[in-house]
N, C-alpha and C positions, 0 to 999 in steps of 0.2 A: 504493500500500500504506500509506504514511504517513497519507494522507487517510482511508483506511478505519479505520485504528487510532484516529485522532482522533474519527471518527464514533462508534466503539464506546464512547468515553468520554463522549459527550454525555449530559447528564442529561435525563430525561423518559421518558414511556411510549412515545411513538412511535419515537424513535431506538433503543430497546431492546425493541421489541415482542415479538420472538420469545422472548427469555429471560424477559420479563415474563409472557408467556402460559404458558410452561412452569412458572413459579413459581405461577401461578394454578392450573394442573392439580395441582401438588404439594400446594397448600394444600387443595384439595377432598379429596384422598386423606387428608391429615392429619386433616381434620374427620371423614371417614368412619370413620377408625380409632378415634377417641375416641367417636364417636356410636353405635357398635355396642353400647356398654355401657349407654346411657341408659335403655332400656326393659328390657333383659334382666337385668342383674346384680342390681339391688335385688329383683326378683321371684324370681330364682334363689336368693338367700339365704333368702327367706321361704318359697317353695313347694317347692324341691327339697332344700335343706339344712336346712329346718325350723327356722330361727333365730327365736327369739322376742324377742331383745333388739335394739331399734333401734340401740343403740350398736354392737353387734357387726356388724350389717348395714352400718352406715355406716363401718366400719373400712376398707373398700376405698377409699372416697373420701378418707379421711384419709391413707392410704398414698400414693395418687395425688397429692394436693395437696402433701404435704411433699416428695416426691421432685421434682415438677415445679417447685416454688418454689425449692428449693435449686439445682437444676441449671439453671434459667433464668439465675441469677447466673453459674454456671460457663460456660454456653454463650456468654453475651454477652461476658464477658471473654476467653474462649478464642478466640472468633471475631475479636476485635480483634488477637490475637497471631498466629494461624496461618491465618486466612482463614475464610470462611463455608462453603464447599462441604464441607470435611472434617467439620465439625460437623453439617451436614445429613445426610450419609451415615451418620455415627455414630448419629444419631437413628433412622433407619430400621433399622439393625442391632439397636438395642435392642428393636425390635418382635418380633424372631424368638423370643426366650425367652418373651416375653409370650404370644404366640399358641400356642406349644407347651404352656405351662401350662394355658391355657384349653381347649385341645383334648384333652389327654391325661391331665391330673391332676385328677380330679374331687373336690376337697376345697375347703372354704372358705378355709383358709390358702393354698392354691395360687392362689385368686382374688385374695386380698390381695397375694401376692407378684407376681402378674401385673400388678397395678395399680402396683406400684413400677416395673416395666419400662415400663408405659404412660406413667407420669409422665416417665420419662427420654426416651421416644420423643417425647412432645409438647414437652418443654422444648427439646430439641435441634432437632427438625424444624420446629415451628411458629415458634419464635423466629427461626430462620434464614430461613424464607420471608419473614417480616416485615422482618428486617434487610436481606436482599438486595433486596427491592423498594424499601425506603427508599434504599438505596445507588443504585439505578438511576434514581429519578425526580427527585431534587433537591427543594428546599423548596417550589417552586410547586405541585407535585402530590402532596404528602404526604397530604392529606386524602382525595383520591380513591383514591390507592394503598392506603391503609389501609382505606378503605371496600370496595374490591374484594377485598383480602386477607381481611378478616373476613367479608364477605358470602359469598364462595365457600367459605371454611372452614366457616361455619355452615350453608350450604346442604348441604355434605357431611355435617355433623352431623345435620341434619334428615332427609336421605335415609336415613341409617343408623338413626336413631331410629324412623322409620316402617317401614322395610324389615325390620329385625330383629324388630319386633313381629309383622309378617305371617309371617316365617319361623318364629318361635318358636311362633305359634299353629298353624301347619301341621305343623311337624316337631319341635317340642319346644324347651325352653329350653336344654338341656344342651350340645349340640354344633353343631347346624346353623348358628346365627348366627356362630359363630367360624370355620367353613369359609369363609364369605363374607368375614370379616375377614382371613383369611390371603391371599386373592386380592388384596385391596386393598393389603395390606402389600407383597407381592412387586412389584406394579406401581409403588408409590411408590419402593421401593429401586432398581428398574431405571431409572426416570426420573432419579433423582438421580445415579446412576453414569454413565449414558450420554449425557444431553443437557443437564443443568443445569451452568452454568459459574460460575467464581469472579467476584465483583463487587468485590474489594478495589481494583482499579484505579480504579473510580469514586469510591471513598472518598478515595483519595489526591488525585484531581483536584478533588473538592469541597473538601477541606481547604485546598488552595492558593487556590481562588477565594473560599472563605469568609474566609480571612485577609485577602485583598486587599479584598473588598467590604465587610466588616463590621468588620474590625479584630480581630486575634487577641487583643488585650488585653481585649476585652469577654467573650470566651468561654472562654479557657484560663487557669487560675490563673497569676498572674504568676510565682510562685516555681517553676512547672513548665515555663515556656516553653522552656527550653533542652533539656528532655527530650522524647523521642518519646511517652512514655506517662505517664498520671497513675495513681497508685496506686489499687488497688481500694478501700482503706479510705477514702480521700478521696471517691471516687465514691459509696460507700455512704452516708457521712455526709451529703454534700450532697443526694443524692436523697431520703434518708429524713427528714432533720431540717432541714438548713441552709437549703435553698432553699424558701421557703413554697409556691411554685407546684408544684414537684416533689413536695414532701411531701404536699400536698393531693391531687394526682393519684394518689400511691401509696396513700393511704387510700381514695380512691374506687375504685381498682382492686381493693383487698382486699374492700371492701363489695360491689361488684358480683359478685364470686365467692361471697360468702356467699349472695347471692340465687340464683346459678346452682346452688349446692349444694342449695338448697331444691328447685329444679325437677328437678334430676338425680336426687337420692338420696331425697328425702322425698316428693315429690308422687306418684310411682308407688305408694308404700305408703299414702299418704293416700287416693288414688282407689280403691285396692283395697279399703279399708274400706267404700266405698260400692258395692262389688261391680261396679265398672267392669271391662269386659273388657280383655284384653291389647291388643287392637287399638285400643280407645278410649283407653287410657292412652298408647299410642304416638302416636295422633293429637293428643292434647292437648300432649304434649311436642314433637311434630313441628310444630304450628302456632306454638308459641313460638319454636323455632329457625328455622323457615322465614321468619316475619315478621322476626325478628332478622337472618337472613341476607340476604334480598332487599332489605330497606329500606336496608341499609348501602351499596348502590350509590349511593343518593341522599344519605345523611347524611354520608358522607365528602366528597363534592363540595360539599355545603352548607357545611361548615366551611371549605373553601377560599375561599368567597365571603363569609361573614359572621363568621368566626372560630371558634375551638374552644370557647370558654366557653359561649355560649348553647345549643348542642345538648347539651353535656355536662350542664349543670345541668338543662335540660328533661328529658333522658333519665333522670336520677336521679329526678326527680319522678314521671314516668310509671311507672317501674319500681316505686317504692315504693307508689304508688296501686294499681297492678295487683295487686301481692301482697296488699295489704289487701283489695281487692275480691274476689279469688279465694276467700277464705274465707267470703264472705257468701252464696254460692250453693251449690246442691246439684244442679244440672242440667248435662248434658253441654254444652249450648249456652253456658251461663254460663261454664263452665270454658274453653271454646274462646275466647270473646270476651276474657276477662280474661288468658288466656295470650297472646293476640295483643297486648294492651296492654303486657304485660311485655316481649314481644319487641321492640315498637317502642321502648320505653325503652332496652333494651339496644342497639338499632341506633343510636340517637342518641348514646349515650355511649361505646360500646365502641371503635370505630375511632378516634374523636377523642381518647380518652385516649392511645393510642399515638402519634398524630400530634402531640399537644401535648408529650409527653415528647421526641419527636424534634426538635421546634422548639427546645427549650431545650438539648439535648445537642450539644456540639461534635462535628463529624464523626469526629475521631480517637478519641473515646471513646464514640461512640454505642452500640456494642454493649454496653459495660459499663453505661451509664446505663439502657438499656432492660432489661438483665439485672436490675438492682436493682429497677426498677419492677415487672418481671414476677415477681421474687421475692416482693414484697409482694402483688401482685395474686393470684397463684396460691396463695400462702399462705392466701388466703381459703377455698380448698377444705378445707384441713386444719382451720382454725379453725371453718369452717362445719360440718364433719362432727362435730367434738367438741361444738360448741355445740348443734347440733340433737339429737345423741344424748343430751345431758344434759337439755335442756329438754323434749323429747318424753316423757321418762320422768317428769319432775317436774310439768309443766304441760299436757302433751298436745300433739298435732300441730297442732291449730288455733291455740292460743295461741303455739306456736313460730313458726308462719307469720306471725302478727301481729307478733311481736317482730322478725323479720327485716324486715318492711315498715317498721316505725318506725326501725330502724337505718339503712335506706336513705335515709329522708327526713332524718335527722340528718346523714348524709354530704352530702346535697344542700346543706344550710345551710352546712356547712364549706366546700364548694367556692364557694358564692356569695360568702362574705366573705373567703376566704383566697387563692383562685386569681386570678392576673392573666391577661389574654389573652396567648396565646403566638404567634399567627400572625405570621410575620416582617413582613408588610406592614401589620399592624394594631396590634401591641403597642407599648407605650412602650419598655420594655427589660426582658426577663426573661432573665438570663444567669447562668451559673455563673462568678462573678467572685471573684478573689483567694482562691479555695479556701474561702470562707466562705458561699457559697450565698445571697448577698444578692440582692434583686430591686429594683434601683434604678429610679427614674423618670427618664425622659429630661429 
């Protein structure tokens, strides 16, 4: 029995395969939950509720982004204190009022409120599948674990993006897509309650071995070593400003969500202006998320071999170039190809941003550091919604698209010069040290 218990605490995918696969299943369902809105909701605002203001249509994604960003921080810090599983279950419970509003209250303010609950659902549930998988695998497999997590999540997003377009074309925009969403929600809640287990035991084990193998003085602020927890204020400052690598990763996360806001909220409206069908709009969005999803199986593994920085910087470059190229064509084939380029860029950078943050974060405050990073990353949805709402009104959709592409390329330059490599086997030293976030060279 003691031997079995020790086996359960071993780091890696293989020793924890059953729980890892249940978390993969849960991540697919989380992705399907958010993906059901990508085709339907912008068109619902324009065609059913007859909204003429792009800013008002994009209000749903601003509500989603603000809620998700703030609650990412809460979820990460809370999970360090009470455990991962209660936070995961709470995330699925937030989905119940979301789905009730979409199914039964047919007004645009109800859609916006539903997206507040969707933001809470995603902040708590997706953050916890990521954190729990990082708990299970240890540092050697962080890249592939994050590749699998983000790949399966965005495969779920792409399934719902395409499927809801087909459902809406056949049965209407108003209710049928959300009946499908309610089924996904109930399955996710059931899996979290019945089969997914707590992973805090792995965190405690990793913290012990981490201190022995690398030296606690390099990772935990010296003035805090006697305490079990580091304050959220210090974590926030170090991740946001103090540590150059973490701060550059945080800005990159925010900018990649600016780009995703463009694809999610504005491109359906942009394509509708070219009289593209609902199915075609769903297919363009679906190829973006499908390439993003499937490619991450390889891009996460790649970063375990060559480091985090090369794929992150390359991914930002492809994403920016794909966005700029998207606006240069007016055919379905061109949109599909450039959406695929954007998806490949996302695949290269997205899971490896998470892995890089986890490389730097000490195990005992990993949830909190990831929470701050994800606060800034998903704050990109709110900032993107407001920015696109303002610029589409003043300079038009096409020039708004070009603006986002340029911002992505600027972010790539920031990463190139400010981020240091974080992979534990390749880095010089990138540590949260002395509470001041310095990045010393070995």
